[in-house]
C-alpha positions as CSV (number, residue, x, y, z in Angstrom):
1,X,-23.1,17.1,4.7
2,X,-22.4,18.3,1.2
3,X,-20.2,21.2,2.4
4,X,-18.2,18.7,4.5
5,X,-17.6,16.5,1.5
6,X,-16.5,19.5,-0.6
7,X,-14.1,20.6,2.1
8,X,-12.4,17.2,2.5
9,X,-12.1,16.8,-1.3
10,X,-10.7,20.3,-1.6
11,X,-8.2,19.7,1.2
12,X,-7.0,16.5,-0.5
13,X,-6.9,18.4,-3.8
14,X,-4.7,21.1,-2.2
15,X,-2.2,18.5,-1.0
16,X,-2.2,16.9,-4.4
17,X,-1.6,20.0,-6.4
18,X,1.0,21.4,-4.0
19,X,2.9,18.1,-4.1
20,X,3.1,18.4,-7.9
21,X,4.3,22.0,-7.6
22,X,7.0,21.0,-5.2
23,X,8.3,18.5,-7.7
24,X,8.3,21.2,-10.4
25,X,10.3,23.4,-8.0
26,X,12.9,20.8,-7.2
27,X,11.7,18.0,-4.9
28,X,12.4,14.5,-6.2
29,X,10.0,13.1,-8.8
30,X,7.0,11.3,-7.4
31,X,8.1,12.7,-4.0
32,X,6.5,16.1,-3.8
33,X,5.4,15.2,-0.3
34,X,6.5,11.9,1.5
35,X,6.2,12.1,5.3
36,X,8.3,8.9,5.8
37,X,11.0,9.9,3.3
38,X,11.1,13.4,4.8
39,X,11.5,12.2,8.3
40,X,14.2,9.8,7.0
41,X,16.0,12.7,5.4
42,X,15.8,14.7,8.6
43,X,17.1,11.8,10.6
44,X,20.1,11.6,8.2
45,X,20.7,15.3,8.4
46,X,20.9,15.0,12.2
47,X,23.6,12.3,11.8
48,X,21.5,9.4,13.0
49,X,22.2,7.5,9.8
50,X,25.0,7.9,7.3
51,X,23.3,7.2,4.0
52,X,24.8,10.2,2.3
53,X,22.1,10.5,-0.5
54,X,19.2,11.0,1.9
55,X,20.3,13.7,4.3
56,X,18.4,17.0,4.3
57,X,16.2,18.9,6.8
58,X,13.0,18.9,4.8
59,X,11.2,22.2,5.8
60,X,7.8,20.7,4.9
61,X,7.8,18.6,8.1
62,X,8.3,21.5,10.5
63,X,5.8,23.4,8.3
64,X,3.2,20.6,8.9
65,X,3.7,20.7,12.6
66,X,3.7,24.5,13.0
67,X,0.8,24.9,10.6
68,X,-1.3,22.5,12.7
69,X,-0.1,24.2,15.9
70,X,-1.1,27.7,14.8
71,X,-4.5,26.6,13.5
72,X,-5.2,24.5,16.7
73,X,-4.3,27.5,18.8
74,X,-6.5,29.8,16.8
75,X,-9.5,27.4,17.0
76,X,-8.9,26.6,20.7
77,X,-8.1,22.9,19.9
78,X,-4.5,22.8,21.2
79,X,-4.6,20.3,24.0
80,X,-1.6,18.7,25.8
81,X,-2.6,15.0,26.0
82,X,-1.0,11.6,25.9
83,X,0.0,8.6,28.0
84,X,-1.5,5.9,25.8
85,X,0.9,2.9,25.6
86,X,4.0,4.9,24.7
87,X,6.4,1.9,24.3
88,X,3.9,0.0,22.0
89,X,3.4,3.2,20.0
90,X,7.1,3.6,19.5
91,X,7.4,-0.1,18.4
92,X,4.5,0.2,16.0
93,X,5.9,3.5,14.5
94,X,9.3,1.9,14.2
95,X,7.9,-1.0,12.0
96,X,5.7,1.4,10.1
97,X,8.8,3.2,8.9
98,X,10.5,-0.2,8.1
99,X,7.5,-1.1,5.9
100,X,7.4,2.3,4.2
101,X,11.2,2.3,3.4
102,X,10.9,-1.2,1.9
103,X,8.1,0.1,-0.3
104,X,10.0,3.4,-0.8
105,X,7.4,5.8,0.4
106,X,4.7,6.6,2.9
107,X,1.0,6.1,2.1
108,X,0.8,9.6,0.8
109,X,3.7,9.1,-1.6
110,X,2.0,5.9,-2.7
111,X,-1.0,8.0,-3.9
112,X,1.3,10.5,-5.5
113,X,3.3,7.8,-7.2
114,X,0.1,6.4,-8.7
115,X,-0.9,9.9,-9.8
116,X,2.4,10.0,-11.9
117,X,1.7,6.7,-13.5
118,X,3.8,4.4,-11.3
119,X,1.9,1.1,-11.3
120,X,4.0,-0.3,-8.5
121,X,1.9,1.9,-6.3
122,X,-1.1,-0.2,-7.2
123,X,0.6,-3.2,-5.7
124,X,1.5,-1.1,-2.7
125,X,-2.1,0.1,-2.4
126,X,-3.5,-3.4,-2.4
127,X,-1.0,-4.3,0.4
128,X,-2.0,-1.2,2.3
129,X,-5.7,-2.1,2.1
130,X,-4.9,-5.6,3.3
131,X,-2.9,-4.3,6.2
132,X,-5.7,-1.9,7.2
133,X,-8.3,-4.7,6.9
134,X,-6.2,-6.9,9.3
135,X,-6.0,-3.9,11.7
136,X,-9.8,-3.4,11.6
137,X,-10.3,-7.0,12.7
138,X,-8.3,-6.2,15.8
139,X,-10.3,-3.1,16.3
140,X,-13.6,-5.0,16.0
141,X,-12.3,-7.4,18.7
142,X,-11.6,-4.5,21.1
143,X,-8.0,-3.5,20.4
144,X,-7.0,-0.2,21.9
145,X,-3.7,1.4,23.0
146,X,-5.6,3.0,25.9
147,X,-7.0,6.3,26.8
148,X,-5.1,9.5,26.0
149,X,-5.4,11.8,29.1
150,X,-4.6,15.4,29.9
151,X,-0.9,16.1,30.4
152,X,1.1,19.1,31.7
153,X,0.7,21.8,29.0
154,X,4.5,22.2,28.5
155,X,4.6,18.7,27.0
156,X,2.3,19.6,24.2
157,X,4.8,22.1,22.9
158,X,7.5,19.5,22.4
159,X,7.0,19.0,18.7
160,X,6.3,22.7,17.8
161,X,9.6,23.6,19.6
162,X,11.4,20.7,17.8
163,X,10.0,22.1,14.5
164,X,11.4,25.5,15.2
165,X,14.8,24.0,16.1
166,X,14.8,22.2,12.8
167,X,14.1,25.4,10.9
168,X,17.0,27.2,12.7
169,X,19.4,24.3,11.9
170,X,18.3,24.3,8.3
171,X,18.8,28.1,7.9
172,X,22.1,28.3,9.9
173,X,23.5,25.0,8.5
174,X,26.1,24.3,11.2
175,X,28.9,21.9,10.4
176,X,27.4,19.0,12.4
177,X,24.2,19.0,10.2
178,X,24.7,16.8,7.1
179,X,23.3,17.7,3.7
180,X,23.4,15.4,0.6
181,X,25.4,16.5,-2.3
182,X,23.8,14.0,-4.7
183,X,20.8,11.7,-4.7
184,X,17.2,12.4,-3.5
185,X,18.5,14.4,-0.5
186,X,20.1,17.0,-2.7
187,X,16.9,17.6,-4.6
188,X,14.6,20.1,-3.0
189,X,12.4,23.1,-3.7
190,X,13.4,26.5,-2.3
191,X,13.4,26.5,1.5
192,X,10.8,29.2,2.2
193,X,8.4,28.0,-0.5
194,X,8.6,24.5,1.0
195,X,8.1,25.8,4.5
196,X,5.2,28.0,3.3
197,X,3.5,25.0,1.6
198,X,4.1,22.9,4.7
199,X,2.4,25.5,6.9
200,X,-0.6,25.7,4.6
201,X,-1.0,22.0,4.4
202,X,-0.6,21.6,8.2
203,X,-3.2,24.3,8.8
204,X,-5.7,22.8,6.4
205,X,-5.3,19.2,7.5
206,X,-5.7,20.3,11.1
207,X,-9.2,21.3,10.2
208,X,-10.2,18.4,8.0
209,X,-8.5,15.5,9.8
210,X,-7.5,13.9,6.5
211,X,-5.8,10.5,7.0
212,X,-4.9,7.9,4.4
213,X,-5.4,5.0,6.9
214,X,-8.5,6.5,8.4
215,X,-10.1,6.9,4.9
216,X,-9.8,3.2,4.1
217,X,-10.5,2.1,7.7
218,X,-13.8,4.0,7.9
219,X,-15.0,2.4,4.7
220,X,-14.2,-1.1,6.0
221,X,-15.6,-0.5,9.5
222,X,-18.6,1.7,9.1
223,X,-19.1,2.3,5.3
224,X,-18.2,5.9,5.7
225,X,-16.6,7.4,2.6
226,X,-15.9,10.9,4.0
227,X,-12.2,10.7,4.5
228,X,-11.8,8.5,1.4
229,X,-13.1,11.4,-0.6
230,X,-10.1,13.4,0.5
231,X,-7.7,10.6,-0.8
232,X,-9.5,10.7,-4.1
233,X,-9.0,14.4,-4.1
234,X,-5.2,14.0,-3.6
235,X,-5.0,11.6,-6.5
236,X,-7.0,13.6,-9.0
237,X,-5.4,16.9,-8.3
238,X,-1.9,15.4,-8.2
239,X,-2.6,13.7,-11.5
240,X,-3.8,17.1,-12.9
241,X,-0.8,18.9,-11.5
242,X,1.6,16.3,-12.9
243,X,0.0,16.7,-16.4
244,X,0.3,20.4,-16.2
245,X,3.7,20.9,-14.4
246,X,5.6,17.7,-14.8
247,X,4.3,16.2,-18.1
248,X,7.7,15.3,-19.4
249,X,8.3,13.1,-16.4
250,X,4.9,11.5,-16.5
251,X,5.0,7.8,-17.5
252,X,2.7,4.9,-16.9
253,X,4.2,1.5,-16.1
254,X,6.2,-0.5,-13.7
255,X,9.7,-0.1,-14.9
256,X,12.1,2.9,-14.6
257,X,9.9,4.8,-12.2
258,X,11.7,7.4,-10.1
259,X,13.0,6.2,-6.7
260,X,11.0,3.0,-6.9
261,X,11.5,-0.7,-7.5
262,X,9.2,-3.3,-9.0
263,X,9.6,-6.2,-6.6
264,X,5.9,-6.9,-6.3
265,X,6.0,-9.1,-3.3
266,X,7.9,-6.7,-1.1
267,X,6.0,-3.6,-2.3
268,X,2.9,-5.5,-1.2
269,X,4.2,-6.7,2.1
270,X,5.9,-3.5,3.0
271,X,2.7,-1.6,2.6
272,X,0.8,-4.3,4.4
273,X,3.0,-3.7,7.4
274,X,2.6,0.0,7.0
275,X,-1.2,-0.2,6.9
276,X,-1.5,-2.5,9.8
277,X,0.7,-0.3,12.0
278,X,-1.1,2.9,10.9
279,X,-4.5,1.5,11.9
280,X,-3.3,0.3,15.3
281,X,-1.6,3.7,15.9
282,X,-4.8,5.5,15.0
283,X,-3.4,7.4,12.0
284,X,-0.9,7.4,9.1
285,X,2.4,9.3,9.3
286,X,0.8,12.5,7.9
287,X,-2.0,12.4,10.5
288,X,0.4,11.7,13.3
289,X,2.5,14.7,12.3
290,X,-0.6,17.0,12.4
291,X,-1.7,15.6,15.7
292,X,1.8,16.3,17.1
293,X,1.3,19.9,16.3
294,X,-2.0,19.9,18.2
295,X,-0.2,18.9,21.4
296,X,-0.7,15.1,21.2
297,X,2.3,13.6,22.9
298,X,1.3,10.1,21.8
299,X,1.8,11.4,18.2
300,X,5.2,12.9,19.3
301,X,6.2,9.4,20.5
302,X,5.1,8.0,17.2
303,X,7.3,10.5,15.4
304,X,10.3,9.4,17.5
305,X,9.5,5.8,16.6
306,X,9.4,6.8,12.9
307,X,12.8,8.5,13.1
308,X,14.3,5.5,15.0
309,X,13.0,3.2,12.3
310,X,14.5,5.4,9.6
311,X,17.9,5.4,11.4
312,X,17.8,1.6,11.9
313,X,16.8,0.9,8.3
314,X,19.7,2.8,6.8
315,X,22.3,1.8,9.4
316,X,21.5,-1.9,9.0
317,X,20.8,-2.0,5.3
318,X,17.0,-2.6,5.5
319,X,15.8,0.2,3.2
320,X,15.1,-0.6,-0.4
321,X,16.5,1.3,-3.3
322,X,15.7,1.4,-7.0
323,X,17.8,-1.8,-7.3
324,X,15.4,-3.7,-5.1
325,X,14.9,-4.8,-1.5
326,X,18.0,-6.1,0.4
327,X,17.8,-9.4,2.3
328,X,17.9,-7.6,5.6
329,X,14.9,-5.6,4.6
330,X,12.8,-8.6,3.7
331,X,13.6,-10.3,7.1
332,X,12.7,-7.1,8.9
333,X,9.3,-6.9,7.2
334,X,8.5,-10.5,8.2
335,X,9.7,-9.9,11.8
336,X,7.6,-6.7,11.8
337,X,4.5,-8.4,10.7
338,X,4.9,-11.1,13.4
339,X,5.6,-8.6,16.2
340,X,2.7,-6.3,15.2
341,X,0.3,-9.2,15.0
342,X,1.4,-10.4,18.4
343,X,0.8,-6.9,19.8
344,X,-2.6,-6.9,18.2
345,X,-3.6,-10.2,19.7
346,X,-2.2,-9.4,23.1
347,X,-4.2,-6.2,23.4
348,X,-7.4,-8.0,22.3
349,X,-6.8,-10.7,24.9
350,X,-6.4,-7.9,27.5
351,X,-9.8,-6.6,26.5
352,X,-11.4,-10.0,26.6
353,X,-10.1,-10.7,30.1
354,X,-11.4,-7.3,31.3
355,X,-14.8,-8.0,29.7
356,X,-15.0,-11.4,31.3
357,X,-14.3,-9.9,34.7
358,X,-17.2,-7.4,34.1
359,X,-17.2,-3.7,34.2
360,X,-15.0,-3.2,31.2
361,X,-14.8,0.4,29.9
362,X,-14.3,1.0,26.3
363,X,-11.3,3.4,26.0
364,X,-11.0,6.1,23.4
């Protein structure tokens, strides 16, 4: 048990320290690793949105996928599986991305922002916990997206192949791929270092199953602090890394934080939506990316939903900026919360109807 606790803390610590190093080497401040932001940048690079300041094929993402893929293959854990409510997964992932882009970061970036002194992340963390708490109430009542079953093996290679294609496009830089010349998208660490760090993180997290949503969910549901220990490891080592490598940029407060805004209500509600969606999906964006590398086609659908959400957010002015949250973004968060709660209640009612008929089987 103690060895397991040390491993999960160490894996979180590795993510935290490597995120700080990526910032030192050129990634945007407080964004050494942000799964939502990185998928948003990739979506822009592929031309699916035209926000010119956030377009770049982030090599960390294909690194996560391929690192998890290689490790799963080595350990005999690569399994092509899926078929669990794909449309609902897509919708939940879509709104997860909307919530994250209103907050300006995924749950992992929320922890990294806090480790660099951004107190807006405290507000986001409170919203994330509330969203996860709401999601656990649905889980207690029997919410499930259904059983994931074995699929043709070729389908499990979808995301690893996609990751390789992204790397080829990044290195060859054809004219139809868009790259930011200014703004966050133009700020990045050297390609091969970013890719190597992504591979390492992907391989390690495939073994430890670290998940930001799972860590808080398990504490609420079963008082299990195992995964939460990993999140604490991320924070502590990111804090240490920032003090060592990025001390000149370290500042505690709400104002003038890099790529952030201090609209408390929408920081809170954006992450509430993100947390609720993550719990119902069975994992945060980082965990879904690792699962996709293991052959999980439900996670692959989730990634497509995240990218669709990113494209929609920037094409229709939903995403926040350091200036604040646009009106469209506020409306989208409210709509998202309503739709996701409806999905939660509808699946619970399905479970109750089956239970009343007798012979209900609890699905994984």
